[in-house]
C-alpha positions in Angstrom: 144.4 -32.3 66.2 141.7 -30.1 67.8 142.3 -27.5 65.1 142.0 -30.1 62.3 138.7 -31.3 63.7 137.4 -27.7 64.1 138.2 -26.9 60.5 136.6 -30.1 59.3 133.4 -29.3 61.2 133.3 -25.8 59.9 133.7 -27.0 56.3 130.9 -29.5 56.7 128.7 -26.7 58.1 129.4 -24.3 55.2 128.8 -27.0 52.6 125.6 -28.3 54.1 122.4 -27.3 52.3 120.2 -24.6 53.8 117.8 -25.9 56.4 114.3 -26.0 54.9 111.8 -23.7 56.5 108.0 -23.6 56.2 105.8 -20.5 56.2 102.1 -21.2 57.0 99.7 -18.6 55.7 95.9 -19.0 56.1 92.8 -16.9 55.6 91.3 -14.6 53.0 90.3 -16.1 49.6 90.6 -12.5 48.1 94.3 -12.5 48.9 95.0 -16.2 49.0 93.6 -17.5 45.7 95.8 -15.4 43.4 98.0 -12.8 45.0 99.8 -14.5 47.9 100.6 -17.7 45.8 102.3 -15.4 43.2 104.1 -13.5 46.0 105.2 -16.9 47.4 106.5 -17.9 44.0 108.6 -14.7 43.7 109.9 -15.1 47.2 110.9 -18.7 46.6 113.0 -17.6 43.6 115.1 -15.7 46.1 115.0 -18.2 49.0 114.6 -21.7 47.5 114.8 -23.4 50.9 111.4 -22.0 51.9 108.2 -23.9 51.5 104.7 -22.5 51.8 101.4 -23.8 53.1 98.7 -21.5 51.9 95.1 -22.1 52.8 92.5 -19.6 51.4 89.3 -20.3 53.3 88.2 -16.9 54.6 89.4 -14.1 56.7 88.0 -15.5 59.9 90.0 -18.7 59.5 93.2 -16.7 59.1 92.8 -14.6 62.2 91.8 -17.7 64.2 94.9 -19.5 62.9 97.2 -16.7 64.2 95.4 -16.8 67.5 95.7 -20.6 67.9 99.3 -20.6 66.6 98.7 -22.7 63.5 99.8 -20.0 61.1 102.5 -17.4 61.2 100.5 -15.0 58.9 96.7 -14.6 58.6 95.4 -13.1 55.5 92.3 -10.9 55.9 90.2 -8.6 53.7 88.8 -7.0 56.8 90.0 -5.5 60.1 90.0 -7.9 63.1 86.8 -7.8 65.2 87.0 -6.6 68.8 85.9 -10.1 69.8 88.9 -11.6 67.9 91.3 -9.0 69.5 90.1 -9.9 73.0 90.2 -13.6 72.2 93.8 -13.3 71.1 94.7 -11.2 74.2 93.2 -13.9 76.4 95.7 -16.3 74.9 98.7 -13.9 75.0 98.4 -13.1 71.3 98.6 -9.5 70.1 97.0 -9.2 66.6 99.2 -7.0 64.5 97.5 -5.6 61.3 99.7 -4.9 58.3 98.1 -3.3 55.3 99.4 -5.1 52.1 97.1 -3.9 49.4 93.9 -1.9 48.7 90.9 -3.4 47.1 87.5 -2.5 45.7 84.5 -4.8 45.9 83.2 -4.9 42.3 79.6 -5.7 41.5 79.3 -8.2 38.7 76.3 -9.0 36.5 75.9 -11.3 33.6 77.4 -10.1 30.4 74.0 -10.2 28.7 72.5 -8.0 31.4 71.8 -4.4 29.9 72.4 -2.8 33.3 75.7 -0.8 33.4 75.2 1.4 36.4 73.4 1.1 39.7 72.8 3.5 42.6 74.1 2.7 46.1 70.6 2.5 47.3 69.8 -0.1 44.6 72.7 -2.3 45.8 71.4 -2.2 49.3 67.9 -3.0 48.2 69.0 -5.8 45.9 71.3 -7.6 48.4 68.8 -7.2 51.3 65.9 -8.5 49.2 63.9 -5.3 49.0 64.2 -5.4 45.2 63.8 -8.9 43.7 63.2 -8.2 40.0 65.6 -6.5 37.5 62.7 -4.5 36.0 62.7 -2.4 39.3 66.2 -1.0 38.4 65.7 -0.5 34.6 66.6 -4.0 33.5 64.7 -6.8 31.7 62.0 -8.4 33.8 63.3 -11.4 35.6 64.0 -12.6 39.2 67.4 -11.4 40.6 69.7 -14.2 41.7 72.1 -13.0 44.4 75.5 -14.6 45.0 77.5 -13.7 48.1 80.5 -15.0 50.0 80.1 -17.3 53.0 80.1 -16.1 56.6 83.8 -16.9 57.2 84.7 -14.4 54.5 85.9 -10.9 55.3 84.3 -9.7 52.1 80.9 -11.0 53.4 81.3 -8.8 56.5 82.8 -5.8 54.7 80.1 -5.7 52.1 77.4 -5.6 54.8 79.1 -2.6 56.4 80.0 -0.8 53.2 76.9 -1.4 51.1 74.0 -2.7 53.2 74.1 -0.5 56.4 74.8 -3.8 58.2 71.4 -5.2 57.3 71.0 -9.0 56.7 71.4 -10.5 53.3 68.3 -11.6 51.4 67.2 -15.1 52.4 67.3 -16.1 48.8 71.0 -15.2 48.5 73.4 -18.1 47.7 76.7 -18.3 49.6 79.8 -19.2 47.7 83.3 -20.3 49.0 85.3 -17.8 46.9 85.5 -14.9 44.4 86.0 -17.3 41.5 82.9 -19.3 42.4 80.8 -16.1 42.5 82.1 -14.9 39.2 81.5 -18.3 37.6 77.9 -18.4 38.8 77.1 -14.9 37.6 78.7 -15.7 34.2 76.3 -18.7 33.9 73.1 -17.0 35.1 71.5 -14.2 33.0 69.8 -12.9 36.1 72.8 -13.2 38.4 74.5 -10.6 40.5 77.4 -10.9 42.9 80.5 -9.1 44.3 84.2 -9.9 43.9 87.6 -8.3 44.6 89.4 -6.2 42.0 91.5 -9.2 40.9 88.3 -11.0 39.7 86.3 -8.3 37.9 87.4 -9.2 34.4 85.9 -12.7 34.4 84.6 -13.7 31.0 80.8 -13.8 30.8 80.4 -11.0 33.3 80.2 -7.2 33.4 81.3 -5.0 36.3 78.7 -2.2 36.8 79.6 1.3 38.0 78.1 2.5 41.3 76.8 6.1 41.0 79.0 6.4 37.9 82.2 5.1 39.5 83.9 1.9 38.4 86.1 0.0 40.8 89.6 0.7 39.5 93.0 2.0 40.8 92.1 5.7 40.5 88.7 5.5 42.1 89.9 3.3 44.9 92.9 5.6 45.6 90.7 8.7 45.5 88.1 7.0 47.7 85.5 7.8 45.0 84.5 4.2 44.8 82.1 3.5 47.7 83.2 -0.1 48.3 87.0 0.4 48.7 88.9 -1.2 51.6 92.4 -2.2 52.8 93.5 -5.8 53.0 95.8 -7.2 55.7 98.3 -9.6 56.9 97.9 -10.4 60.6 100.7 -11.6 62.8 101.2 -12.2 66.5 102.9 -9.0 67.4 105.7 -7.9 65.1 106.6 -10.6 62.6 109.8 -12.5 63.1 112.1 -14.7 61.1 110.8 -15.9 57.7 107.4 -14.3 58.3 109.1 -10.9 58.7 111.1 -11.5 55.6 108.0 -12.4 53.6 106.1 -9.3 54.9 109.1 -7.2 53.8 109.1 -8.8 50.4 105.3 -8.2 50.0 105.8 -4.5 50.8 108.9 -4.2 48.6 108.8 -2.6 45.2 108.9 -6.0 43.6 106.1 -7.4 45.8 103.9 -4.3 45.3 104.5 -4.6 41.5 102.8 -8.0 41.7 100.0 -6.5 43.8 99.3 -4.0 41.0 99.6 -6.6 38.2 97.0 -8.9 39.9 94.6 -6.0 40.0 94.9 -4.7 43.5 96.0 -1.2 44.4 99.5 -1.0 45.9 100.0 0.5 49.3 102.7 2.9 48.0 
C-alpha cells in the first residue's frame, strides 16, 4: 500500500506544471528600454515558467534595488560608486559587477543641422554652457538647446566624466527620463543637441555627429578610438544564484550576445 501511494505521489509531482518564478530587474534605461526586454523574451522562449519585472528608471535605482533586496539584478551603464559599495557592505550586500555589453555615448543633433563633426573641447564647452550659439562651432546662428539624462542616470554621470571633465551641466540644459525622450526632443528642435546610447543613434530626424572624426560604432568602440565608450553592467548581490544566474549566463551566451549586437551595442566577446 505504501509503495502504491509513493508511486501515485511521484506521478503527480512529475505531471505538475513547473512552478512559476519571477526575476526582478531594475535600473538603467540604456539597457532596460530595449536590450533586456528582448533578452527576457528570448529567455522565456526557453523557460516559459519564468516571468519578468523590468523597470528602467536609471542606473542608480538599479544598484539601490540590489542593495535593498527588491531586485535580483540591477542594470547599470556605469560602475558602482564607492558610496554605493560601502552602503551595500553596511547591509551585508556585496555588489558584484558583470560586464554584459559595451556602449558608446553618441552625440545627436537635429537632421537639419549642418554640423557633422565636433571637437571634444566643443562638446565640453557646449554641455557646460561655455558655448551657447551654434555659430561658435561653425553652424547656423541660433541658441543651442541641450538635452541630458536625469541625475539618476548612469549616462548622466558617465558623460560628465568622459566629456566634461566632471564639470556641471549648463543651467539651461533640460533633463530627460530616457534615451528615447532625448532623441525625440532633438528630432523636433532644429537647435537641439543631446546624447544617447548606441541603440538609439539612428532615430529619424536626428544625425549623429563624429567626435574628432570618430563616429560611435562597433569598430571605434572596440578600438577605444571613440572617446565616449564605456562598459555596461548587471549588478548582483555576490555571485548570482538560481534564475538570476541562468539569465546572466543566457545574456553572455552566443545567443544573448547576438541580441546585444543586433540592438546596436558591442558584444563583450
